[in-house]
Residue, then its C-alpha position, 0 to 999 in steps of 0.5 A: m473689304s475688297h471691291s471689284d468692278v464685276v464679280i462672276v459667280g461661278g467657276g464652270i466653263v460659261g463662267l470662265a469663258t465670260a471672264l476671259k472674254l470680258r478681260k479681253r475686251s475690257p482689260e481695264l476691269c477688276v474682274h473677280l470669279i468666285e466659286a463655291e467648290s474647292d476647284v473650278a469645274q466641279h459640277q457640270s463642266g467637269h462631269n459631261s461627255g466631252v463632246l464638241h457638238s456639231g449643232i446638229y439637232y437644234k432649232p435653227g436661228s436659236r442661240k444654241a444653234i447659232c452659239c454652237r456653231t461658232g463656239k465650236q470653232e472658238m473651242e477648237d482653235f482655243c484647244t490648238e492654241h493651248s496644246l490641249a488635246w482634241d479630235r474631230c472624230g466624227k459620229v453616227i446617228v443611227a436609225t434601227n427601224e423604219a419609224e425613225l427614218t423620218r426623224l432622221d431626215q428631220i435632223a438632216e434637214r436641220a443640219q442643212l439649215n444650221g451649216v452642219q456638214c453630214e451625210r446620209i449613209n446605208s447599213d454597209q457604210l455604217r459598218e465600215l465606220e462602226p463595225a459593231a453598230a447595227g441600223i438600216s441607215a444613219l447620218h455621219v457627222p464628221e464635224t463632231g469631236i472630243v476634248n476633255y472640258r476639266s483640262v479646258c477650264q483649268k486652262m482658262a482659270a490659268l490664263l485668267q490669273a496670269g492676266g491679273a483676274s482673281i479666282e476665289l475658290g470656297f466662296e459660297l454666295t449666301k446673300l446679296r445686297h444692293l448698295s448705292g452704286g453697287l452690290e454687296l455679296t456675302g459668302k457662307s463664311g461671312k466674307k464680304l465683297q463689294c462689286g459694281n456689277l455682277i454676271n451670275c453663271g451659277g449653273l445648278q444654283s443660278d435661279r437661286v442667285c437670281k432670286m438673291a438678286g431680287v428677280q422675281t422669276d417663275l422659273k426653277v432649275i430642276p437637277f437630272r443626273g446622268e450615269y454612265y457605264e464604260l466598255a471594259p478593257g478589252s471590249e473597247s473595240l466595240c465603239r471606234n467613235l461616237i454612236y447616237p440613237v435618233p432622238d425620241p421627240s417624246f423624251p427631252f433627252l438624246g438617249v444613251h449612246f457610245t462616246r469614245m473620250i480623249e484620254g482613252g476608253v469609251e463612255c456609254g450613257p447617260n441616262a436621265v434621273l431626277a437627282l434628289a440633291r443639286d449635287g447629288y451624283r448618287w442615289r444616297d446623296i439626298r438634300v431634303n431642302d433641294l428635294a422639297e423644292t423640286l417636288g413642291f414646284k408645280g412645273f416639276r409636278k407637270l413634267a412627271t405627269k407628262h413624262w413618268r413612263m420615261g422617267l420610270g424606265e430611266m430609273h429602271r436602268s439606273i437600278r438594273k444594269q441589265a436594262f441599261v445593257t439592253a438599251l445600249q444593245k438597240l445600237i450595238p447588239s453584240l454588247r453583253p453585260h461583262d462588256l460593261i463597268s461602272g462609270r461616273s455620274g454628272v448632274r445637269a441643270q435643266t430649267v423648267t417653266p411653271e407650265g411643266e415645259l423644259v426651256d429649250d434654249f440658252l436663256f439670260e435675264s438682266s436686273e439691276r446691275a446684273i445679268h443672269v445666266l438662267n439656262a445653259p445645258s448641252p451644248a454649253a460647254t462646246a458653245s461657252l466662248a460664244i455664249a461668253d461673247q453674248i454675255v459680254d455684249k449684254f454687259a456693255e449695253q447694260c453699263a453703257 
């Protein structure tokens, strides 16, 4: 039976970044990363919009704000060092009515507190940046960028293996047992691993891994699917870079927007609908156990009670293309259904409390010989290298 000093659960960008930082700080450690899928970055890290977030939205002083600012610079440096394509293209956050102007001012205040460069612009200046966009005012955020996080993850994995760390694909963790002086991990195939310590970066499965480790948490990961369209060939000129709405404070997600992709093309979305499985990328992807667990959780039922109108609207946009088009026309009025073609989807792991509140910040939990990343939604990809530093700091304190 193989034995490692540290096993990292999860081959997404946070797990890979943590392994890199751990190896850099403590190269003598034997680090083993396990991933249930056949390759790294198969879920959130490989299905996101590829934005290098500036940190403009997040509560000043929060982990999100701090890690996003530090992590963005580190991610840009990482991509430059390893010749990965990225672009600091900038984005606009567009107010389309008078009611949104106050919220735009509040975002600008947060930007200043978080050290984010931005500029308030009028409708004429907006049209210079995005000729097809309609708004009465906007914030121009030149720091925002784009990258392909799947490519970032592939590079991280290659660096880890070249540096002596082990990555084991197809290892789906099903059991975790405490031993004298360590832990024993059992995979679905029956294979066992032993380690001194564990770092749980399991994403959509992180709460389950946490419970395997004996942590009595009352939090639960709820999967939300985000669906995208793309601008059809010939319509891509409608968006030059990134066009976002002013977020609705009554809804926990940012709303549909336009995002230029680093490989070319423009994505439009995402919406946010309940996924019927933790890997439910389509309506027909249903796992009865996952769905029963979600519906049986009182926190989800309270969340649904609070946001049912918004939830129905998101479902309507999922089922009817015209409803999705109508939402996007708020930002680009000239958009027509033929300008859009069906795109991909992703599933976001969002941790929810029993009171029906979405956990807003990055959240770490410690247990005997283990550290658990219990909440790492957007901007976790941008912030991953900074999140990894915080995890490694906790690891060093726990092992001291």
